[in-house]
ChimeraX commands (.cxc) that place a marker at each C-alpha (Angstrom):
marker #1 position 0.17,0.15,0.14 radius 0.5
marker #1 position 1.12,3.70,-0.84 radius 0.5
marker #1 position 0.18,6.37,1.79 radius 0.5
marker #1 position 0.66,10.24,2.36 radius 0.5
marker #1 position 4.00,10.86,3.29 radius 0.5
marker #1 position 4.42,13.64,5.71 radius 0.5
marker #1 position 7.72,15.38,7.30 radius 0.5
marker #1 position 7.57,16.12,10.90 radius 0.5
marker #1 position 10.62,17.40,13.19 radius 0.5
marker #1 position 12.61,14.88,14.91 radius 0.5
marker #1 position 13.09,15.20,18.70 radius 0.5
marker #1 position 16.66,14.81,18.19 radius 0.5
marker #1 position 18.75,17.02,16.55 radius 0.5
marker #1 position 15.94,18.90,14.70 radius 0.5
marker #1 position 16.10,16.93,11.69 radius 0.5
marker #1 position 12.93,15.76,9.78 radius 0.5
marker #1 position 11.94,12.27,9.96 radius 0.5
marker #1 position 9.40,10.63,7.53 radius 0.5
marker #1 position 6.28,8.92,8.87 radius 0.5
marker #1 position 2.85,7.62,7.02 radius 0.5
marker #1 position -0.66,7.93,7.37 radius 0.5
marker #1 position -3.51,7.82,5.41 radius 0.5
marker #1 position -4.75,10.91,3.53 radius 0.5
marker #1 position -8.01,12.44,5.14 radius 0.5
marker #1 position -10.76,13.91,3.07 radius 0.5
marker #1 position -14.34,14.78,3.66 radius 0.5
marker #1 position -15.89,14.20,-0.16 radius 0.5
marker #1 position -16.70,10.66,-1.14 radius 0.5
marker #1 position -15.17,9.07,-3.99 radius 0.5
marker #1 position -16.24,7.26,-6.82 radius 0.5
marker #1 position -16.56,3.39,-6.66 radius 0.5
marker #1 position -14.83,1.24,-8.68 radius 0.5
marker #1 position -16.28,-0.95,-11.05 radius 0.5
marker #1 position -14.43,-3.82,-9.84 radius 0.5
marker #1 position -16.06,-2.73,-6.17 radius 0.5
marker #1 position -19.55,-3.07,-7.85 radius 0.5
marker #1 position -19.57,-6.70,-8.33 radius 0.5
marker #1 position -19.12,-7.54,-4.74 radius 0.5
marker #1 position -22.81,-8.25,-3.40 radius 0.5
marker #1 position -23.94,-5.34,-0.87 radius 0.5
marker #1 position -24.05,-5.88,2.71 radius 0.5
marker #1 position -27.48,-6.78,4.34 radius 0.5
marker #1 position -29.13,-3.74,5.84 radius 0.5
marker #1 position -28.46,-5.34,9.56 radius 0.5
marker #1 position -24.84,-5.82,8.49 radius 0.5
marker #1 position -24.28,-2.29,7.45 radius 0.5
marker #1 position -25.86,-0.95,10.71 radius 0.5
marker #1 position -23.52,-3.31,12.65 radius 0.5
marker #1 position -20.50,-1.33,10.50 radius 0.5
marker #1 position -21.78,2.00,11.30 radius 0.5
marker #1 position -22.12,1.57,14.93 radius 0.5
marker #1 position -18.23,0.03,15.18 radius 0.5
marker #1 position -16.90,3.05,12.99 radius 0.5
marker #1 position -18.64,5.16,15.26 radius 0.5
marker #1 position -17.44,4.05,18.49 radius 0.5
marker #1 position -14.23,3.31,17.24 radius 0.5
marker #1 position -13.45,5.31,14.02 radius 0.5
marker #1 position -12.37,4.20,10.89 radius 0.5
marker #1 position -9.89,1.36,11.76 radius 0.5
marker #1 position -9.21,0.09,8.35 radius 0.5
marker #1 position -8.71,2.78,5.84 radius 0.5
marker #1 position -10.22,3.01,2.27 radius 0.5
marker #1 position -8.34,1.83,-0.61 radius 0.5
marker #1 position -8.15,3.70,-3.84 radius 0.5
marker #1 position -7.22,2.67,-7.39 radius 0.5
marker #1 position -7.56,4.76,-10.42 radius 0.5
marker #1 position -9.24,7.72,-7.87 radius 0.5
marker #1 position -11.83,5.37,-7.15 radius 0.5
marker #1 position -12.59,3.16,-4.41 radius 0.5
marker #1 position -11.52,-0.49,-4.55 radius 0.5
marker #1 position -12.00,-1.53,-1.35 radius 0.5
marker #1 position -14.03,-0.47,1.38 radius 0.5
marker #1 position -17.34,1.01,-0.41 radius 0.5
marker #1 position -19.62,0.04,2.50 radius 0.5
marker #1 position -16.96,1.84,4.90 radius 0.5
marker #1 position -17.15,4.82,2.88 radius 0.5
marker #1 position -20.73,5.10,2.75 radius 0.5
marker #1 position -20.65,4.89,6.56 radius 0.5
marker #1 position -18.42,7.60,7.23 radius 0.5
marker #1 position -20.60,9.82,4.96 radius 0.5
marker #1 position -23.79,9.04,6.97 radius 0.5
marker #1 position -21.67,9.62,10.34 radius 0.5
marker #1 position -20.19,12.62,9.17 radius 0.5
marker #1 position -16.90,11.52,9.82 radius 0.5
marker #1 position -13.74,12.16,7.46 radius 0.5
marker #1 position -12.39,9.56,5.16 radius 0.5
marker #1 position -9.03,7.77,5.89 radius 0.5
marker #1 position -7.60,6.66,2.28 radius 0.5
marker #1 position -4.25,4.84,0.76 radius 0.5
marker #1 position -3.54,4.07,-2.39 radius 0.5
marker #1 position -3.68,0.66,-3.66 radius 0.5
marker #1 position -0.27,-0.28,-5.37 radius 0.5
marker #1 position 0.65,-3.74,-6.88 radius 0.5
marker #1 position 2.82,-6.37,-5.49 radius 0.5
marker #1 position 3.63,-9.40,-6.06 radius 0.5
marker #1 position 1.75,-9.96,-9.06 radius 0.5
marker #1 position -1.24,-9.30,-7.53 radius 0.5
marker #1 position -3.69,-7.20,-9.86 radius 0.5
marker #1 position -6.87,-5.15,-8.67 radius 0.5
marker #1 position -9.49,-7.73,-9.61 radius 0.5
marker #1 position -7.53,-10.35,-7.48 radius 0.5
marker #1 position -7.13,-7.89,-4.52 radius 0.5
marker #1 position -10.65,-6.83,-4.45 radius 0.5
marker #1 position -11.93,-11.00,-4.67 radius 0.5
marker #1 position -9.07,-11.73,-2.03 radius 0.5
marker #1 position -10.50,-9.00,0.48 radius 0.5
marker #1 position -13.54,-9.87,0.35 radius 0.5
marker #1 position -14.06,-13.63,0.28 radius 0.5
marker #1 position -11.88,-13.88,2.88 radius 0.5
marker #1 position -13.66,-11.18,5.64 radius 0.5
marker #1 position -17.19,-11.71,4.48 radius 0.5
marker #1 position -19.21,-14.83,4.89 radius 0.5
marker #1 position -20.84,-14.94,1.49 radius 0.5
marker #1 position -23.48,-17.73,0.46 radius 0.5
marker #1 position -23.31,-19.90,-2.66 radius 0.5
marker #1 position -25.95,-18.00,-4.26 radius 0.5
marker #1 position -23.94,-14.52,-3.59 radius 0.5
marker #1 position -21.09,-16.42,-4.54 radius 0.5
marker #1 position -22.53,-17.08,-8.09 radius 0.5
marker #1 position -24.01,-13.76,-8.14 radius 0.5
marker #1 position -20.49,-12.45,-7.73 radius 0.5
marker #1 position -19.26,-14.82,-10.74 radius 0.5
marker #1 position -21.80,-13.65,-13.16 radius 0.5
marker #1 position -21.27,-10.27,-12.86 radius 0.5
marker #1 position -17.51,-10.62,-12.59 radius 0.5
marker #1 position -17.96,-12.58,-15.75 radius 0.5
marker #1 position -20.25,-9.56,-17.63 radius 0.5
marker #1 position -17.26,-7.40,-16.59 radius 0.5
marker #1 position -14.24,-9.48,-17.90 radius 0.5
marker #1 position -16.26,-10.04,-21.02 radius 0.5
marker #1 position -16.73,-6.06,-21.26 radius 0.5
marker #1 position -13.61,-5.53,-20.85 radius 0.5
marker #1 position -11.61,-8.26,-22.73 radius 0.5
marker #1 position -14.13,-9.07,-25.76 radius 0.5
marker #1 position -13.14,-11.86,-27.85 radius 0.5
marker #1 position -12.27,-11.32,-31.35 radius 0.5
marker #1 position -13.23,-14.71,-32.58 radius 0.5
marker #1 position -16.20,-15.43,-30.68 radius 0.5
marker #1 position -19.04,-13.07,-30.18 radius 0.5
marker #1 position -20.29,-12.30,-26.63 radius 0.5
marker #1 position -17.20,-14.06,-25.31 radius 0.5
marker #1 position -14.25,-13.06,-23.80 radius 0.5
marker #1 position -10.50,-13.28,-24.47 radius 0.5
marker #1 position -9.55,-15.92,-21.84 radius 0.5
marker #1 position -5.76,-15.17,-21.85 radius 0.5
marker #1 position -6.13,-11.17,-21.10 radius 0.5
marker #1 position -9.03,-12.64,-18.55 radius 0.5
marker #1 position -6.75,-14.87,-16.73 radius 0.5
marker #1 position -3.99,-12.31,-16.48 radius 0.5
marker #1 position -6.60,-9.40,-15.05 radius 0.5
marker #1 position -7.95,-12.10,-12.37 radius 0.5
marker #1 position -4.35,-13.23,-11.58 radius 0.5
marker #1 position -5.02,-16.87,-12.10 radius 0.5
marker #1 position -3.77,-19.42,-15.07 radius 0.5
marker #1 position -5.43,-20.90,-17.71 radius 0.5
marker #1 position -6.30,-24.60,-17.15 radius 0.5
marker #1 position -3.75,-26.84,-18.68 radius 0.5
marker #1 position -6.10,-28.15,-21.21 radius 0.5
marker #1 position -6.81,-25.12,-23.12 radius 0.5
marker #1 position -2.82,-24.76,-24.20 radius 0.5
marker #1 position -2.66,-25.40,-27.87 radius 0.5
marker #1 position -6.07,-27.56,-28.03 radius 0.5
marker #1 position -9.20,-26.37,-29.21 radius 0.5
marker #1 position -11.40,-27.13,-26.16 radius 0.5
marker #1 position -14.41,-25.20,-24.96 radius 0.5
marker #1 position -13.82,-23.06,-22.20 radius 0.5
marker #1 position -16.12,-20.54,-20.61 radius 0.5
marker #1 position -15.54,-17.36,-18.84 radius 0.5
marker #1 position -17.21,-18.77,-16.25 radius 0.5
marker #1 position -14.56,-21.79,-16.14 radius 0.5
marker #1 position -12.05,-19.05,-14.63 radius 0.5
marker #1 position -14.49,-17.17,-12.42 radius 0.5
marker #1 position -16.22,-19.91,-11.07 radius 0.5
marker #1 position -12.77,-21.20,-9.20 radius 0.5
marker #1 position -11.87,-17.96,-8.44 radius 0.5
marker #1 position -15.03,-17.09,-6.20 radius 0.5
marker #1 position -15.00,-20.86,-4.36 radius 0.5
marker #1 position -18.35,-21.66,-6.79 radius 0.5
marker #1 position -19.22,-24.10,-9.25 radius 0.5
marker #1 position -20.03,-23.35,-13.06 radius 0.5
marker #1 position -23.61,-25.27,-12.12 radius 0.5
marker #1 position -24.73,-23.11,-9.78 radius 0.5
marker #1 position -23.74,-19.83,-11.48 radius 0.5
marker #1 position -26.03,-21.37,-14.36 radius 0.5
marker #1 position -28.61,-21.94,-11.74 radius 0.5
marker #1 position -28.40,-18.61,-10.36 radius 0.5
marker #1 position -28.52,-16.90,-14.16 radius 0.5
marker #1 position -31.89,-19.02,-15.05 radius 0.5
marker #1 position -33.35,-17.44,-11.98 radius 0.5
marker #1 position -32.43,-14.17,-13.06 radius 0.5
marker #1 position -34.20,-14.94,-16.38 radius 0.5
marker #1 position -37.24,-16.73,-15.04 radius 0.5
marker #1 position -37.45,-15.34,-11.41 radius 0.5
marker #1 position -35.99,-12.27,-11.12 radius 0.5
marker #1 position -37.78,-11.51,-7.73 radius 0.5
marker #1 position -36.13,-15.03,-6.10 radius 0.5
marker #1 position -32.78,-13.79,-7.79 radius 0.5
marker #1 position -32.79,-10.56,-5.72 radius 0.5
marker #1 position -33.32,-12.60,-2.78 radius 0.5
marker #1 position -30.52,-14.79,-3.44 radius 0.5
marker #1 position -28.53,-11.97,-4.04 radius 0.5
marker #1 position -29.07,-10.41,-0.66 radius 0.5
marker #1 position -28.39,-13.64,1.21 radius 0.5
marker #1 position -32.04,-14.00,2.48 radius 0.5
marker #1 position -32.82,-16.96,0.52 radius 0.5
marker #1 position -30.54,-20.37,-0.45 radius 0.5
marker #1 position -29.64,-20.63,-4.27 radius 0.5
marker #1 position -31.23,-24.54,-3.72 radius 0.5
marker #1 position -34.63,-23.26,-2.55 radius 0.5
marker #1 position -34.95,-20.50,-5.13 radius 0.5
marker #1 position -34.02,-22.91,-7.84 radius 0.5
marker #1 position -37.10,-25.31,-6.63 radius 0.5
marker #1 position -39.31,-22.74,-6.26 radius 0.5
marker #1 position -38.34,-21.66,-9.93 radius 0.5
marker #1 position -39.03,-25.22,-11.28 radius 0.5
marker #1 position -42.30,-25.71,-9.29 radius 0.5
marker #1 position -43.55,-22.21,-10.91 radius 0.5
marker #1 position -42.64,-23.30,-14.52 radius 0.5
marker #1 position -44.36,-26.66,-13.70 radius 0.5
marker #1 position -47.74,-24.66,-13.34 radius 0.5
marker #1 position -49.94,-24.31,-16.32 radius 0.5
marker #1 position -50.97,-20.92,-16.88 radius 0.5
marker #1 position -54.78,-20.09,-16.71 radius 0.5
marker #1 position -56.70,-20.52,-20.03 radius 0.5
marker #1 position -57.91,-17.25,-21.50 radius 0.5
marker #1 position -61.61,-16.58,-22.54 radius 0.5
marker #1 position -60.75,-17.57,-25.86 radius 0.5
marker #1 position -60.00,-21.25,-25.04 radius 0.5
marker #1 position -63.06,-21.40,-23.12 radius 0.5
marker #1 position -65.08,-20.14,-26.13 radius 0.5
marker #1 position -63.34,-22.33,-28.31 radius 0.5
marker #1 position -64.31,-25.49,-25.94 radius 0.5
marker #1 position -67.90,-24.63,-25.88 radius 0.5
marker #1 position -67.87,-24.69,-29.76 radius 0.5
marker #1 position -66.08,-28.20,-29.79 radius 0.5
marker #1 position -67.02,-30.14,-27.07 radius 0.5
marker #1 position -70.28,-30.72,-25.22 radius 0.5
marker #1 position -71.87,-28.68,-22.56 radius 0.5
marker #1 position -70.86,-29.26,-18.80 radius 0.5
marker #1 position -67.20,-31.04,-19.52 radius 0.5
marker #1 position -65.11,-27.96,-19.70 radius 0.5
marker #1 position -62.85,-28.79,-16.77 radius 0.5
marker #1 position -62.75,-32.51,-18.05 radius 0.5
marker #1 position -61.43,-31.17,-21.34 radius 0.5
marker #1 position -59.37,-28.89,-19.68 radius 0.5
marker #1 position -57.71,-31.67,-17.76 radius 0.5
marker #1 position -56.87,-33.75,-21.10 radius 0.5
marker #1 position -55.48,-30.68,-22.47 radius 0.5
marker #1 position -52.79,-30.20,-19.77 radius 0.5
marker #1 position -51.94,-33.44,-20.20 radius 0.5
marker #1 position -51.22,-32.90,-23.72 radius 0.5
marker #1 position -49.25,-29.73,-23.03 radius 0.5
marker #1 position -47.30,-31.23,-20.37 radius 0.5
marker #1 position -46.39,-34.27,-22.96 radius 0.5
marker #1 position -45.36,-31.83,-25.61 radius 0.5
marker #1 position -43.57,-29.04,-24.07 radius 0.5
marker #1 position -43.22,-27.32,-27.63 radius 0.5
marker #1 position -46.88,-26.15,-27.29 radius 0.5
marker #1 position -46.44,-24.58,-23.68 radius 0.5
marker #1 position -49.93,-23.00,-23.18 radius 0.5
marker #1 position -53.07,-24.64,-23.10 radius 0.5
marker #1 position -54.18,-22.36,-25.78 radius 0.5
marker #1 position -51.44,-23.80,-27.96 radius 0.5
marker #1 position -52.71,-27.10,-27.49 radius 0.5
marker #1 position -56.07,-26.25,-28.46 radius 0.5
marker #1 position -54.92,-24.77,-31.90 radius 0.5
marker #1 position -52.72,-27.55,-32.38 radius 0.5
marker #1 position -56.02,-29.70,-32.00 radius 0.5
marker #1 position -58.08,-27.60,-34.31 radius 0.5
marker #1 position -55.13,-27.67,-36.85 radius 0.5
marker #1 position -55.32,-31.68,-36.65 radius 0.5
marker #1 position -59.10,-31.76,-36.81 radius 0.5
marker #1 position -59.03,-29.51,-40.08 radius 0.5
marker #1 position -56.74,-32.12,-41.57 radius 0.5
marker #1 position -58.89,-34.80,-40.98 radius 0.5
marker #1 position -57.06,-36.06,-38.19 radius 0.5
marker #1 position -58.83,-36.81,-34.85 radius 0.5
marker #1 position -58.15,-34.76,-31.73 radius 0.5
marker #1 position -56.30,-36.64,-29.02 radius 0.5
marker #1 position -58.23,-35.18,-26.18 radius 0.5
marker #1 position -60.69,-38.30,-25.95 radius 0.5
marker #1 position -58.30,-41.16,-26.09 radius 0.5
marker #1 position -58.88,-44.83,-24.39 radius 0.5
marker #1 position -57.96,-44.98,-20.84 radius 0.5
marker #1 position -58.42,-41.69,-19.91 radius 0.5
marker #1 position -60.15,-41.03,-16.47 radius 0.5
marker #1 position -63.77,-39.63,-16.75 radius 0.5
marker link #1:1,2 radius 0.2
marker link #1:2,3 radius 0.2
marker link #1:3,4 radius 0.2
marker link #1:4,5 radius 0.2
marker link #1:5,6 radius 0.2
marker link #1:6,7 radius 0.2
marker link #1:7,8 radius 0.2
marker link #1:8,9 radius 0.2
marker link #1:9,10 radius 0.2
marker link #1:10,11 radius 0.2
marker link #1:11,12 radius 0.2
marker link #1:12,13 radius 0.2
marker link #1:13,14 radius 0.2
marker link #1:14,15 radius 0.2
marker link #1:15,16 radius 0.2
marker link #1:16,17 radius 0.2
marker link #1:17,18 radius 0.2
marker link #1:18,19 radius 0.2
marker link #1:19,20 radius 0.2
marker link #1:20,21 radius 0.2
marker link #1:21,22 radius 0.2
marker link #1:22,23 radius 0.2
marker link #1:23,24 radius 0.2
marker link #1:24,25 radius 0.2
marker link #1:25,26 radius 0.2
marker link #1:26,27 radius 0.2
marker link #1:27,28 radius 0.2
marker link #1:28,29 radius 0.2
marker link #1:29,30 radius 0.2
marker link #1:30,31 radius 0.2
marker link #1:31,32 radius 0.2
marker link #1:32,33 radius 0.2
marker link #1:33,34 radius 0.2
marker link #1:34,35 radius 0.2
marker link #1:35,36 radius 0.2
marker link #1:36,37 radius 0.2
marker link #1:37,38 radius 0.2
marker link #1:38,39 radius 0.2
marker link #1:39,40 radius 0.2
marker link #1:40,41 radius 0.2
marker link #1:41,42 radius 0.2
marker link #1:42,43 radius 0.2
marker link #1:43,44 radius 0.2
marker link #1:44,45 radius 0.2
marker link #1:45,46 radius 0.2
marker link #1:46,47 radius 0.2
marker link #1:47,48 radius 0.2
marker link #1:48,49 radius 0.2
marker link #1:49,50 radius 0.2
marker link #1:50,51 radius 0.2
marker link #1:51,52 radius 0.2
marker link #1:52,53 radius 0.2
marker link #1:53,54 radius 0.2
marker link #1:54,55 radius 0.2
marker link #1:55,56 radius 0.2
marker link #1:56,57 radius 0.2
marker link #1:57,58 radius 0.2
marker link #1:58,59 radius 0.2
marker link #1:59,60 radius 0.2
marker link #1:60,61 radius 0.2
marker link #1:61,62 radius 0.2
marker link #1:62,63 radius 0.2
marker link #1:63,64 radius 0.2
marker link #1:64,65 radius 0.2
marker link #1:65,66 radius 0.2
marker link #1:66,67 radius 0.2
marker link #1:67,68 radius 0.2
marker link #1:68,69 radius 0.2
marker link #1:69,70 radius 0.2
marker link #1:70,71 radius 0.2
marker link #1:71,72 radius 0.2
marker link #1:72,73 radius 0.2
marker link #1:73,74 radius 0.2
marker link #1:74,75 radius 0.2
marker link #1:75,76 radius 0.2
marker link #1:76,77 radius 0.2
marker link #1:77,78 radius 0.2
marker link #1:78,79 radius 0.2
marker link #1:79,80 radius 0.2
marker link #1:80,81 radius 0.2
marker link #1:81,82 radius 0.2
marker link #1:82,83 radius 0.2
marker link #1:83,84 radius 0.2
marker link #1:84,85 radius 0.2
marker link #1:85,86 radius 0.2
marker link #1:86,87 radius 0.2
marker link #1:87,88 radius 0.2
marker link #1:88,89 radius 0.2
marker link #1:89,90 radius 0.2
marker link #1:90,91 radius 0.2
marker link #1:91,92 radius 0.2
marker link #1:92,93 radius 0.2
marker link #1:93,94 radius 0.2
marker link #1:94,95 radius 0.2
marker link #1:95,96 radius 0.2
marker link #1:96,97 radius 0.2
marker link #1:97,98 radius 0.2
marker link #1:98,99 radius 0.2
marker link #1:99,100 radius 0.2
marker link #1:100,101 radius 0.2
marker link #1:101,102 radius 0.2
marker link #1:102,103 radius 0.2
marker link #1:103,104 radius 0.2
marker link #1:104,105 radius 0.2
marker link #1:105,106 radius 0.2
marker link #1:106,107 radius 0.2
marker link #1:107,108 radius 0.2
marker link #1:108,109 radius 0.2
marker link #1:109,110 radius 0.2
marker link #1:110,111 radius 0.2
marker link #1:111,112 radius 0.2
marker link #1:112,113 radius 0.2
marker link #1:113,114 radius 0.2
marker link #1:114,115 radius 0.2
marker link #1:115,116 radius 0.2
marker link #1:116,117 radius 0.2
marker link #1:117,118 radius 0.2
marker link #1:118,119 radius 0.2
marker link #1:119,120 radius 0.2
marker link #1:120,121 radius 0.2
marker link #1:121,122 radius 0.2
marker link #1:122,123 radius 0.2
marker link #1:123,124 radius 0.2
marker link #1:124,125 radius 0.2
marker link #1:125,126 radius 0.2
marker link #1:126,127 radius 0.2
marker link #1:127,128 radius 0.2
marker link #1:128,129 radius 0.2
marker link #1:129,130 radius 0.2
marker link #1:130,131 radius 0.2
marker link #1:131,132 radius 0.2
marker link #1:132,133 radius 0.2
marker link #1:133,134 radius 0.2
marker link #1:134,135 radius 0.2
marker link #1:135,136 radius 0.2
marker link #1:136,137 radius 0.2
marker link #1:137,138 radius 0.2
marker link #1:138,139 radius 0.2
marker link #1:139,140 radius 0.2
marker link #1:140,141 radius 0.2
marker link #1:141,142 radius 0.2
marker link #1:142,143 radius 0.2
marker link #1:143,144 radius 0.2
marker link #1:144,145 radius 0.2
marker link #1:145,146 radius 0.2
marker link #1:146,147 radius 0.2
marker link #1:147,148 radius 0.2
marker link #1:148,149 radius 0.2
marker link #1:149,150 radius 0.2
marker link #1:150,151 radius 0.2
marker link #1:151,152 radius 0.2
marker link #1:152,153 radius 0.2
marker link #1:153,154 radius 0.2
marker link #1:154,155 radius 0.2
marker link #1:155,156 radius 0.2
marker link #1:156,157 radius 0.2
marker link #1:157,158 radius 0.2
marker link #1:158,159 radius 0.2
marker link #1:159,160 radius 0.2
marker link #1:160,161 radius 0.2
marker link #1:161,162 radius 0.2
marker link #1:162,163 radius 0.2
marker link #1:163,164 radius 0.2
marker link #1:164,165 radius 0.2
marker link #1:165,166 radius 0.2
marker link #1:166,167 radius 0.2
marker link #1:167,168 radius 0.2
marker link #1:168,169 radius 0.2
marker link #1:169,170 radius 0.2
marker link #1:170,171 radius 0.2
marker link #1:171,172 radius 0.2
marker link #1:172,173 radius 0.2
marker link #1:173,174 radius 0.2
marker link #1:174,175 radius 0.2
marker link #1:175,176 radius 0.2
marker link #1:176,177 radius 0.2
marker link #1:177,178 radius 0.2
marker link #1:178,179 radius 0.2
marker link #1:179,180 radius 0.2
marker link #1:180,181 radius 0.2
marker link #1:181,182 radius 0.2
marker link #1:182,183 radius 0.2
marker link #1:183,184 radius 0.2
marker link #1:184,185 radius 0.2
marker link #1:185,186 radius 0.2
marker link #1:186,187 radius 0.2
marker link #1:187,188 radius 0.2
marker link #1:188,189 radius 0.2
marker link #1:189,190 radius 0.2
marker link #1:190,191 radius 0.2
marker link #1:191,192 radius 0.2
marker link #1:192,193 radius 0.2
marker link #1:193,194 radius 0.2
marker link #1:194,195 radius 0.2
marker link #1:195,196 radius 0.2
marker link #1:196,197 radius 0.2
marker link #1:197,198 radius 0.2
marker link #1:198,199 radius 0.2
marker link #1:199,200 radius 0.2
marker link #1:200,201 radius 0.2
marker link #1:201,202 radius 0.2
marker link #1:202,203 radius 0.2
marker link #1:203,204 radius 0.2
marker link #1:204,205 radius 0.2
marker link #1:205,206 radius 0.2
marker link #1:206,207 radius 0.2
marker link #1:207,208 radius 0.2
marker link #1:208,209 radius 0.2
marker link #1:209,210 radius 0.2
marker link #1:210,211 radius 0.2
marker link #1:211,212 radius 0.2
marker link #1:212,213 radius 0.2
marker link #1:213,214 radius 0.2
marker link #1:214,215 radius 0.2
marker link #1:215,216 radius 0.2
marker link #1:216,217 radius 0.2
marker link #1:217,218 radius 0.2
marker link #1:218,219 radius 0.2
marker link #1:219,220 radius 0.2
marker link #1:220,221 radius 0.2
marker link #1:221,222 radius 0.2
marker link #1:222,223 radius 0.2
marker link #1:223,224 radius 0.2
marker link #1:224,225 radius 0.2
marker link #1:225,226 radius 0.2
marker link #1:226,227 radius 0.2
marker link #1:227,228 radius 0.2
marker link #1:228,229 radius 0.2
marker link #1:229,230 radius 0.2
marker link #1:230,231 radius 0.2
marker link #1:231,232 radius 0.2
marker link #1:232,233 radius 0.2
marker link #1:233,234 radius 0.2
marker link #1:234,235 radius 0.2
marker link #1:235,236 radius 0.2
marker link #1:236,237 radius 0.2
marker link #1:237,238 radius 0.2
marker link #1:238,239 radius 0.2
marker link #1:239,240 radius 0.2
marker link #1:240,241 radius 0.2
marker link #1:241,242 radius 0.2
marker link #1:242,243 radius 0.2
marker link #1:243,244 radius 0.2
marker link #1:244,245 radius 0.2
marker link #1:245,246 radius 0.2
marker link #1:246,247 radius 0.2
marker link #1:247,248 radius 0.2
marker link #1:248,249 radius 0.2
marker link #1:249,250 radius 0.2
marker link #1:250,251 radius 0.2
marker link #1:251,252 radius 0.2
marker link #1:252,253 radius 0.2
marker link #1:253,254 radius 0.2
marker link #1:254,255 radius 0.2
marker link #1:255,256 radius 0.2
marker link #1:256,257 radius 0.2
marker link #1:257,258 radius 0.2
marker link #1:258,259 radius 0.2
marker link #1:259,260 radius 0.2
marker link #1:260,261 radius 0.2
marker link #1:261,262 radius 0.2
marker link #1:262,263 radius 0.2
marker link #1:263,264 radius 0.2
marker link #1:264,265 radius 0.2
marker link #1:265,266 radius 0.2
marker link #1:266,267 radius 0.2
marker link #1:267,268 radius 0.2
marker link #1:268,269 radius 0.2
marker link #1:269,270 radius 0.2
marker link #1:270,271 radius 0.2
marker link #1:271,272 radius 0.2
marker link #1:272,273 radius 0.2
marker link #1:273,274 radius 0.2
marker link #1:274,275 radius 0.2
marker link #1:275,276 radius 0.2
marker link #1:276,277 radius 0.2
marker link #1:277,278 radius 0.2
marker link #1:278,279 radius 0.2
marker link #1:279,280 radius 0.2
marker link #1:280,281 radius 0.2
marker link #1:281,282 radius 0.2
marker link #1:282,283 radius 0.2
marker link #1:283,284 radius 0.2
marker link #1:284,285 radius 0.2
marker link #1:285,286 radius 0.2
marker link #1:286,287 radius 0.2
view
């Protein structure tokens, strides 16, 4: 770390001696993009941090890189809310450490992130790496060599000189101590159940539990539209709507491509127009 140097008079002989201490400032710094990929603290943890800073002051200075907060965004926010000055120090590379590796190392060892939060971190970090080092060969991919240098890791041996499909997640996931499958499960949550994904990222819901809820939600058939009911009235005898709907739902589950009950009805009507009998009143069906 590089800190601000001050020259103070020596007690012996009046000669100046060099001492170091963190620089102090009141105005907050912008947060570095690498620090933004780290999951936010829970409200309870943040209040505990504020209480500690209020009682003991800012013990660990805020680390800056490129004029932005690389580590300590929550500490900076707490100091701003408490009206306390910011003590900062500038990050400097040492022993091959990269800014990304520094951020990951500090947060993975200091904070108790859940599997879901690590998956969220891996997904955001992978997107950041793809944005910084886009691949010129694969659309939407990343330059794995530059990505590995950025993360401070080595490429897997199998990728050297061999045409093996390796995704950026193969580099990012082990770095944050999470499996690629967990990251894929979380990615599916962000697409199909964003509300559940937010709870997982906040650490209030386990990734496995959220994935089970997502699968249950997808297995529930959507309510048929009024147009479906009108079609059934025209095609089937009266007072058999619920029975027919159950049969249509079985067809929908057997043919996932149809997805909705309305699509099943359109599919059966198309068969009827072609002279084929609709497959809703087959033998052996419960009445």
